[in-house]
Structure formats: structure tokens, C-alpha cells
NUFIZA-101834 format. One record per residue: x, y, z of N, C-alpha, C, CB in turn. Coordinates in pm, whole numbers, plus 50000, padded with zeros to 5 digits. Glycine has a CB too. Layout:
<rs>
XYZXYZXYZXYZ ...
</rs>
This chain:
<rs>
469574831449099470964834249136471004840549275471634843549032 471984836349354472114841149490473534846249515471754830049591 473674853849622475004858449662475904846549691474924867749787 477094846649635478014835549652478084826249533477644827849772 477094827049440477134818649321478254823149227475784819049248 478854813249161479894816349062479234817548925481014805449061 479524828548855478854831348728479874835248621477804842448745 479384834648496480184838948382479394849248302480584826848292 480054859748252479394869748170479164864048030480224882748163 477944865647979477614860247848478364867247736476124861347824 478644880147753479274887947648480744890947679478514900947626 481394882147750482804884047783483394871247838482974895447883 484664871747875485354859947928485454860048079486734859047869 484944870748144485114872048287484254861948364484774886248331 484824856848472484104848448567484274854548705484614833748563 483314852248792483434857748926482334853049019483424872748920 482304858949139481364855449245480394866949266482114852049377 479104863849280478094874149311478304878749454476634868649290 478554891849473478804897249606477634905649656480064905549605 476814911249565475704919849609474624919949501476194934249638 473354919649546472214920349455471324931849501471414906849452 471124941949416470294953449453468824950249430470714965849372 467944958849481466504956949467466074957549321465744967349548 466834964349237466494965449095466964953349015467104978149037 467654944149081468154932249013469554933548960467264928948902 470164945248976471554947048932472494940249031471894962148918 473524933948979474414926049064475854931449057474384911149023 476574929449166477994932749170478784919749172478334941649294 479674918149072480424905849055481894908449088480274900348910 482434900649180483864901549212484624891949123484124898549363 485394897449028486184889148939487574887348999486274895448797 488464881648924489804878548973490514891149020490624871648865 491334889749125492104900749186491224910249265492834908449079 489964906349294489114914449380488454926049310489894919449492 488544927249179487934938349105486434936049094488574939748965 485614946549122484164945549120483614951648992483554952649244 482724944148922482074949448803480564947648818482594942348674 479744957248768478284955848774477774947948655477604969748779 476634941348671476044933648561474584931148591476804920348539 473774929548484472374925748497472274910548501471534931548382 471194905548560470994891148570470944884748432469714888048648 470374892148335470244886848198471594885348129469354895848116 472634891748183473964891148123474824880148182474654904448139 474254872348278475034862548352474474848548335475074866148499 475334838648354474914824748357475694817748467475134817848218 474984809348543475654801648647476634791948585474634794248735 477844791948633478884783648571478574768848586480234786748631 478174764448706478004750148726476834744648644477804747048873 475774752548625474654748148544475034747448397473464757448564 475804757348351476234757248212477144745448184476954770348177 478054742348276478964731148255478194717948250480014730748367 477194716248337476404703848337475614702448207475454703648457 475054713748159474214713348040474994709447915473554726748020 476164715147900476924713047776477974701947785477594725947738 478524699747903479624690347914479324678448004480834697347965 478214678948075477884668248168478724669248293478084654848103 478454660448389479154660748515480534654348500478354653548624 481524660548560482884655148558483194649348695483914666048519 483804637648697484144631748827485174640348899484684617448810 485004641349027485924649349108487154641149140485244654149238 488304646149102489554639149128490034642149268490624643149025 490404631649338490934633349471492394637149461490744620649556 492744647749530494124652449527494734651249666494204666949476 495944647249669496654646049796497014659849846497904637349782 496614662949969496884676050027498284675850089495804679850133 499094685250048500464685750098500894700350106501424677650007 501934702750180502464716250188502984720650051503584717050293 502594732550003503044737049871504574736949861502514751249841 505084732849747506524732149727507044745949693506884722049616 508014751149767508554764349735509364764149607509414769449849 509354775349534510164776349413511424784449438509344782749300 511524790849553512694799049581513834790449634512354810149683 515024796249634516214788849675516184785349823517444796749644 516984775649866516964771050005517424781650104517824759050019 518224791350060518704801550153517674812850171520034807350105 516664812850086515684823550089514564820650187515114825849951 513904831250235512704829550314511494827050224512474841950402 511604830450096510474828450006509334837950033509994814450015 509634849950082508614860150110508764871450008508754865650257 507634875749954507664885749847506584896249870507474879049711 506904908449825505924919049810505674920549661506414932649875 504414919249620504084919449477503074930449448503524905749432 503304937549338502384947749287501794942349157503094961649265 500554937649164499914931149049499064941248973499054919149095 499364943848844498554953448768497114948648751499184955748631 496164957548785494744954948759494404959648619493834962048865 494904971448585494804977148451496014986248432493444985148432 495964995448337497145003748312497285015148413497075009448173 496375015948511496425026748609496515021948753495205035448594 496025009848782495915005248921496724992548945494445002748956 497164991249072497914979549116497304974049244499404983149138 497294960749257496914954349382498174949449453495934942449356 498234951449584499414947849662499184934449732499744958849765 500174925649722500094912349782501344909449864499914901549674 501174902049974502284895450041502194880750005502244897650197 503314874849962503344861049916504324853050001503734860349766 503864841650051504724832550126504984820150041504074828650263 506094819949972506464808649888507504800249961507004813549750 507154795650080508054787550160507234777350238508914796450256 507884769050316507194759250400506944764550541507994746250406 507344776850568507284782350703506114792250715508604789350737 505174790050809504114800150832504664812050910502914793850907 504094823650883504534836050950503324843950998505384844650854 503554851551103502664862651137503184874751059502604865451295 502334880550975502774891450888502074904350926502504888150741 502814915150926502264928350955502794938150850502644933051100 501894944650779502274954450677501674968050714501794950050535 502474978350705501984991850737502665001850645502254995350887 502115014050639502735024850565503195035350666501755031050460 504325041650638505005050250733504825064850694506485046750742 504345072950790504225087450773505105094150879502725092150785 506345096650846507245102650944507455093151060506695116050995 507045097251181507165088851299505885080951325507505097251420 504925081851235503635075051252503465064151147502475085151244 502575054551179502305043451089500815040751080503055030851135 500395034850967499005030350951499045015850905498225039450848 498365007050981498374992750951497524989750828497884984751071 498084981850738497374977350619496984962650628498234979650495 497784954650700497514940350714498154935150841498034932450592 497414926950914497954919651029497274905951027497704927351167 498004895650984497374882650963498434871750959496554882650833 497944859250965498824847750946499004845450797498234835051014 500244843650756500574841050616501094826750607501644851350561 500224817650563500554803550559501434800050439499284795150558 502104788550442502924784350327502094783550199503574770750356 502634788950091501944788649963500814798549949501434775249939 500694807750042499554816950043499954830849993498954818050184 499034837349922499214851249879498034859249931499324852349722 498304869850006497254878050065497284892150005497414878750218 496144896249951496014910049903495734919150023494874911349796 496394930950028496164939750141495934954350104497324938850233 496044957849977495774971849943495774973649791496824981250008 495314985349747495384989249606496085002749598493954990049543 496735005449486497435018049466497265022749321498935016649500 497275036049303497275041949170498715043649124496525055649169 499015038849005500385039148954500905053348938500465031848821 500045062648894500485076248870500815083648999499415083748794 500415078349115500675084849244501885078849315499445083849333 502725071249244503835064349309504755073749384504635056649205 505005085649329505895095249396505365099249534506075107749309 504055097749555503445101949680503205090249775502135108949652 503525077849731503345066549822504285067949941503595053049748 503785065150061504695064650176505545051950170503915065250309 506505050850258507305038650266506455027450325508585040950352 506745014950283506065003250337506974996450439505674993250223 506424993350557507164986250661506534972350675507144994050798 507334961950653506854948150653507574940350762507054941550514 506814934050852507384926350963506914911850952506984932551101 507814902450984507494888250975507994881051100508124881950848 507084873751166507434865851284507114851251252506654870651413 508114842351247507854828251214507024821451323509164820751195 506144812551281505314804751374505924790851387503814803951324 506324787051509506924774051535505944765551614508274775451613 505374755451549504404746751616505044734951687503404741751517 506324732851662507054722251728508354727851784507334710351631 508994720151870510264724451927511354722551823510594716452058 511834733651769512824733051662513694745551667512134731651523 514724745651586515604757251581514824769451531516834754551490 514874779951608514044791651579514604799651461513944800551702 513694803851374514034813351268513764827351324513194810651136 514734836351319514514849651379513484857851303515824857251385 512754865851377511834875451315512654886351245510874881751421 512054892451144512784903151075511774912751013513724897350966 512274924150969511444934150905512194940650790510994944851007 511424945850694511984953250581511164965950561511994944650451 511834976850532511154989350500511554993450358511525000650603 510564995650273510804998350131510115011250089510314986650045 510855019650020510325031749959510415030049809511095044550007 509265029849742509255027149598509695039349518507855022749553 510635037149424511105047749336510905043249192512605051149364 510265051549108509985047548970511205042648894509375059048896 512375048448920513575044648846513975030148871514725053848883 513615024648988513935010849021512725001649014514545010249160 511555007049040510334998949051510084990748924509125007949078 510174997148807509794990648682510824980348635509605001048575 511954979148705512944968948673512604955548738514324973448717 511574955148822511244943148900510084935348841510914947049042 509834936948712508724929848649509114915348621508304936948518 508334905848676508564891648653507304883948694509814886648732 507344870748679506194862548715506154860648865506254848748643 504994863648924504864863249070504634848949117503704872149116 505404844249217505144831049275503724830449330506164827949387 503084818849314501754815749366500644823249294501704818949512 500884835149244499864842249167499864837849022500074857349176 501034833048977501204828648838500814839548738500384816048812 501134851748772500864863048684502054872548686499564870448727 502164880548582503254890248575502964901848669503444895248431 503934905048752503774915848851505154921748881503094910448984 505154932448960506404938549005506754932249140506294954449016 507834924549144508144915849257509354920949335508394901649209 509214921249469510324925049557510524913749658510044938849630 511674907249648511984895949735512424901149871513064886949673 511784896249975512054901150111512974891550183510734903050191 514144889350126515104879950184515694885850312516224876650084 515814877250413516454881450537517954878350527515824874350660 518764888750537520204886750534520704884150676520924899050471 522014883450692522564881950826522234894150908524084879650821 522364892651039521954903551128522714916351099522154899451274 524024915251077524834927151053524414934150924526314923451048 524294926250817523914932050688522494937450691524064921650577 521624930850765520234935350772520154949050839519374925250849 520934951150941520934964051009521454975050917521784963451138 522504972050842523054982050751522044985650641524364977050687 521404975250587520414977850482519244985750535519914964650421 518804982450657517684989650716518045004150741517244982950845 519245006550792519675020450816519745028350687521025020650886 520225021850580520315028650451518935032350399521045019950349 517975023150414516615025850369515975036950451515765013250376 516225036750584515655047050670516235060750638515895043650817 517515061050603518155073850568517495080250447519635071750541 516955071950357516335077150235515005084050262516135066050136 514325080150372513015086050398513025095750517512005075150424 514135095950594514215105250705514485119350654515305100950804 513925129450719514255143350683515745145750704513425153350765 516375152050607517805154950617518035167250704518425156950477 519005166650791519365178050875520875178150894518625177451012 521405189650923522855191050937523335185251069523255205650927 522475183851166522875178051294521725169651346523265189051397 522015161051445521005152351503520025160051592521675141251583 520385172051634519515180051718518345185351637520295191651783 517155184251695515945188651625515995203651600514675184951706 515715207751477515695221851440514265226951446516305223951298 514045237551522512685242951535512375251351411512545251451666 511325247551337510965255151217510215267951252510115246551124 509955276151154509145288251174507725284251212509145297051047 507015292951282505655289751325504685290151207505195299451433 505075296551097504265296650976505125292050858503685310950949 504685281650789505425275850679504665278350549505665260750700 505295285350456504655288250328504955276850230505145302050270 503895270150185504055258650096503815262149949503115247750137 503695274849916503575278549775504835273949703503355293849758 504655268049587505765261749516506875271649483505275255149388 506525284449466507535294549436508525296149551506865307849406 508095292849674508955294049791509845281649810508115296249916 509495270749740510185258049765511085253649650509175247449792 510805258149529511575253749412512155265549338510695245349317 513365263949286514025274849215513435276949075515525272149204 512955266049013512405267048878511115258848868513445262348772 510035263848927508775256048929508075255448794507845261849029 508435263848699507725264048571507865250948494508245275648485 508995244248509509205231848436508705219548509510645230248407 508035221248623507585209848703506155206248668507705213048852 505855193148674504485188548656503695190648786504455173548614 502385189248778501545191048896501905180849005500065189748858 502165168348964502495158049063503855160949128502515144248996 504805166049052506115169449109505985180949209507105173348997 505185191049174504995202249266504325197649395504145213249200 503305188949382502615183849501503565175749588501415175249461 504425167749525505385159749602506325168649682506185150649510 506855179249620507765188549688507045195449803508315198949588 505805199549781505045206449886504765197250004503725211749829 504405184749977504115175350085505375171350160503415162850030 506505170450090507765167550158508115178750254508895165450056 507905191250212508165202650300507215202550419508035215850222 505955199450393504965198550501505385188050605503575195050444 505715175850561506075165150653507385168150727506195151850578 508355173850655509645176950719509465187250830510645182150615 508715197850801508535208250902507625203751016507945220750838 506645195250986505795190051093506595180851185504585182551035 507445172151127508305163451209509225171651297509125154051120 509825182351241510735190751319509975198251428511455200651226 508755202351399507955209251500507645200051617506645214451438 507315187351587507045177651693508295174451774506475164751635 509405172251701510655168451769511215179551855511685164251667 510965191951818511505203251893510565208252002511825214651799 509395201752016508485205152126507535216652100509275208252244 507345220551976506395231251945504965226551972506545235951798 504105235752014502715232052043501775235051926502235239252167 502235243151829501405245851713502275250551597500335256351747 501755248951477502425253551356501365255851249503495243151307 501565265951165500615269251059501245266750923500145284051070 500485260150836500935257350700500085265450602500855242250668 500755273950523500075282350424500105275050291500755296550413 498975269750249498915261650127498155268350014498295248450158 497505279650042496715286449940495385279549917497495286949810 494575285549830493245279949802493305271249678492195291349783 493615276949563493775269349439492635259649414495065261849440 492975247249371491965237049348491715228349470492365228449232 492405231149579492145224249705492835210749722490705222149720 493645206649623494285193449630495295192749744494965190149497 496155202949756497175202949861496525203449999498125214849842 495525212050017494825212950146494195199550183493745224050141 493545193250087492885180450112493885169750153492115175949990 495045169350086496045159250117496675161750254497135158950010 496905174450288497435177750420496465173750529497755192750430 495185176950512494175173350613494045158250625492815179650577 494165151150514494085136550517495215130750600494125130750374 496425135750580497575130350653497525134250801498875135350590 497065146250829496945150550969495925142051045496555165350977 494855137950976493815129951041494305116051077492595128850951 495435111551021495965098251047497025098351159496565092550920 497345110151211498385111251313497755111651452499245123751290 498345103951544497785102951679498215114451769498195089851741 499355120651741499855131051830499475145051783501365129951842 498335146251714497785159151675496495161551754497525159751520 496445172451831495235175451907494085178451812495465187352002 494315187751723493325191051621493975199951517492075198051682 493285201751405493745211151302492525218051242494585203751191 492715230251192491585237851141492075248551043490785244251256 491155253050956491455264550871491625276750960490325266850765 492555285350923492875296351013493205309150938494035292451102 493165320351010493575333550963492915337150830495095334250949 491595336350832490825339550712491085353750664489335337450738 491275362950758491475376950721492755379050641491495385550846 493765370250661495045371850593495195363050470496165369050689 494745350150480494935340850370493625334650320495875329850413 492495340250357491235333850323491155320550397491095331750169 490855309950327490925296750387492145289250332489615288750360 493195296650303494395290650244495465287050343494965299750144 495115285150471496105281250571495455271750671496695293650643 496275262850727495805253050827496645254250953495865238550770 495975256051066496635256251196496625242151254495945266251294 497805237551300497955224151356498345225451502499015215851278 497535219651592497845219051735498465205451765496555221351822 499665205851824500415193651853500265189851998501905195351817 499995177052023499835172552162501185169552225498935160052168 
</rs>
């Protein structure tokens, strides 16, 4: 058996491709949806050899190659964002092009005024591209997704305008979108990325942006305090009834809101007091700070006052 061979597990129904073989003979098999499982060579059988042995060779049918037929309506772009369950805890994210039009697709996640690219590729007709995985229990902490599509015109024809959609997933609405995913032929949470008219598209985009922008009483940037206390007792009136994930969400929202205001108002530094605890909040704050380009550096600070329970952020 070699890397790239298609195999079947003897004690299960899974099929997949050999992606890695260790020196001990243990193999890593990529099954459907990109999930990797380990297996011993003795637990596997080459699919093509097994088929020949038991069923003989089957003639290869010639199929006419044609552009995939879209299943969406004629007014639709046939573009979808799909969350495909891997198991009861994880989801794989796909962009699906169920149309006859190829696109340049760009998917990113939004952190305040910053973004991180998840996918930048050509999305051909009838194609589904996986670009990320997510934990279902962390949905409240997912950033907004920004999806951009630029049509590819290979001939001189009436141009289809480029467009973008920004989506913030909310559990109350997310689970209502369960249906069969085009091209994947599996049940998933589907969001149709239809392009409306220019006027309606702008209104919808503004409404979506309003949901993720920090709320303020005026458009003028408000300069926050130089030290922000993120202890949940300072942020919530009744923290006793909150779950750990709810408390973390409130703390991170306060962190991002005050950091955005500090940047917008021209502050050169700000300190976030997160405490020591189990280190989850500190780790998440440091992770998000490391993804921002306009941060000079950040470090644990004021050990004499808070131990290592505070982070100093230098803004460029």
C-alpha cells in the first residue's frame, strides 16, 4: 500500500485515501469530508484489488462531460455557504457554486476592523470547496464571515456585478437552515448567498454590519479608560446565572469594543485586566491580538498589582 491508494476498513464501512504512512506502519486515512482517522495496514484492504477479486473488472462507461446543471432558480446566483456536520460537535464549512457561472471567491472572518482570509480561489460551476472547520459549541464566539464573489467572464458578454455578503451566525436562526446541500448531496445548514438589487443589497449589508459594530451613542470615537477590567462581575448585573461560554462571550465583546475604541480614538496603549483563573480568557485575548496588524506588541504586565492577570497592548 502506498500514499494515494484508496482503501476500505475491514471492520467498518469507511473508505478513504492513504495520506501518511509512519515508520511503524501506522497509516492516516482521509475519509469523506476531509476527516483523518488512524489505522493499521492489517485493518485495510485496497478497494480496487478487492473489487477485482470478488466482482471482476467492470467496463468503464464513457460519460459526456458537460457543465453541471444548476438546481437553483434562474434569478439566483446559485451560491451557498454550507455548514456540514462531521459529528455532533464539529462542522465543515463549504462554499458551493450551483450555477453555470465561475467566480473568484474570497472568504474571510472579521475581527472588528481586521480580517483573516480563510479562502481565496476560483469556484467553478458545480464545485463545492471546503475552507474551514468549526466547533458547534463555540458558535457564540464565531466572528462574522465576509464572503466576496467576482464573476469570471471568458467571453464578451453582459457583465454580472461582483457582490459580497457578511454573515454573523446566531443559534436562534442557524438551526432553522437545515436542508439538503446542493452538490454535496448531504444534509447541512445552508445559507443562500443571493445577490439582490443594488439598493436592497446595500440596505441588507448595512443592517448586518450594524449587528456586529460596537454600539455607541454618537459616531465620534469614545476614548475608553487606559485600564479595562474584564472580570465578569464588572460587566454583568447577574453573572451567577450565566454559563462559562456566556461569560466568555461577554468578556470578549467588551475586550473587542474597548480595543476598537482605543484604536479609533488614537490611544497608543491600553491594559486589559483579565485575571489568572484557568487562563482561557487570557489565551483567547492573546490569540486575537496576534491576528491584528495594527498592534505593535502585547505582553503580561503589572505583576506587582495583578500577578500575570493583565495584558498591556501597544497600538501602532
